[in-house]
N, C-alpha and C positions, 0 to 999 in steps of 0.2 A: 504494500500500500504506500502511495506517495504522500509525503508530508503536505504538499500543496493541496491535494484533494481533501485531506482531512481538515486542513486549516480553512479552506473555502467553505466547507460545510459548517464549520464551527463559528464562522464569522458573525452570523446573525445570532444575537443573544436574547433569549426570552428568560428574564430572571425568574428563578424559582426560590431564591433565598429572600427573606424579609430583611433586606439590608445587605451591607457589603462587609468584606473581611479585610483585615490588615495582612500585609505580607511579612511584616516584622513588628516587634513590640512598639517601636517608636514611629511607625509609619501610619499615615492616615488610612481609614478604611476605603479602599477603592475597587475591590474585586468582588463582583457578584458571582454566585453560582447560577449557571443558566441550565435550561433543560430542553430536551426534545423528547419525542415519544420513546426513543431508543437509549438515550444517554443523558447524563448530567456532565457539565463541563465548566472549566474556568481557565483563565490565562493569568499566570502569576510568575513569581520568582521560583527558584528551586534552592531551598535550604537542605543541606545534606543531613539525613538521619542515619545515625550509626547504631541505633538501639537494636537489641536482640542478642542472640548468642555471641559471646565474645570471640573475636578473631584477631589476627595480627594487626589489621588496619582499623578495626572497630572495637575499642575497649576503653576502660576508664583512664588510661594514660594518653590515648590519642584524642579523646573527646571528654571534656570536663562535665558535660551534661549526659554522659552515657548511662543507660540503664539496661540491664540484662533482660527486661521484659518488654513485650509488645502486646498490643490489645488482642491480637489474633495469633494463634499458635499453629504449628504443624501437626500432622497426624499423631506424632508421638508425644504431644503435649508441650513440646519445647518451642520457645520463640525462634523465629527464623533468623538467619544471619544476614544482616544488612549488607555485608560485603559480598555475599553470594546470591541473594535473592533480589531481583528487581521488584520493589514494592513502592507504593505511594502511601501518603498519610492523609486521612480525611479529618476535618474538624470534628471535635466532640459535639454530640447533639445539643442544640440550644433552641431558643425561640427564633433565632435567625434562620436556622436550617437544620434538619435532622436527616442525615444520610439514609437512615433505615426506612423512612417513608418514601424514599426515591428508589427502593430496590437495590441499595448498595450495602454490602456486608463484607466481612473478612473473606478474601478469596475472589471478590468481584474483579473482573478483568478491566484494565484501562489501557488505552493508547496514550503514550506520552510523546509529545512532539516538541522538538527544539531545532530551529533552523531547518535543515533538510532531512533530519533524522526522525524516524518513528521507531519507538521501542514499546514493547508490551510488558505490562507489569500487573501485579495484583494489589488490591487494597490490603495492606499488611499492618497498619497501625492507626491509632487515633491520636490527634494532637489537641492543642488548646482550642476552646470553643470559639475564639475570636480571630484565629490565625489560619492562613491557608498558604500552600505552596511549599510542600516538603516531600522529599522522596529519598529512598535509600541510597547508600553509597553505590551499590551495584547499578541502580537506575541512572545516577549521575554519570558514572563511567561509560555506560552503554550509549548515552547521549553525547559523549565527548565533552562533558562538563567536568571541571576540576572537582574531584570527589573528597578532598580533605575536609573533615567536619569543622575544622577551625576557620580556614579562609577560603574554602571552596564554594561551590554552588554558583548561581548566576542571579543577577538582580531582577531579571525580567525575561519575557519571551518564551515561557514554557506553557504549553497548552496541555491540560489534563482532560481526557475524555473517558469517563467511566461508564461502561455499558450496564444499563439497568438489568436487574435480575439475572446477571451472569455469575458464574462461580466456578472456580477450579479447586478441586481437592485431590491430593494435598496441595497446600500453597506452593510447595517447592517443585511441582511438576512443570518445569520450564517448557517442555515440549507441548504440553497441553495449553499453557498460557499463550505460547506463540500461535498455535493452531486456532484456538478460540478467539484470540485477539484479532488475528488476520481476518477471520470469517466475519466477526462482528463489525470490524472497521469497514470492510467492503459493503456490508449491509447498511451501515450508517451513512456512507457516502451515496450509495445507490438510492436510499430512501429520501435523500435530500434533493435529488435531481427533479426538476419539473417534468411532468408528463408531457410526452411529445405526441 
């Protein structure tokens, strides 16, 4: 799937959130969550999340905010590794927006677009209720974004498209994430084309 096709489909934004999110604690709220029949989406920054099972690049020495737990776990009950699993973070439910009412849960599949790259990920964690724009170390690397949890990430230009009522189990089944993501991305683009 081409990034340009997904971005063209995502360009028209019908907000489903009651208000906007901040991308950082000191930033003004500028990012709405938008919706279509098939997906919810937003365009924001990408802050690097290293939470989950500790690895050489994601641990409490490399990330002062590191925690070994994520909101969603793998089949064995352990948190996924942010270094190995491409995942995104959704805001905690609030009056502004509740991902659960949009058919989004742990393991939901997302297309993440930056510049000319499209990568598929799962919903793997929940963040603060007023912030948006966070993804795992593995997601950042796959998109060609500096993945250091200290100074990495990118300040803008990342579009997150989460497909409603999708789910991959176990979370770490990357082949399934790719296959489901590609199929749903094609459907998302196709359904947005006007009838001829």
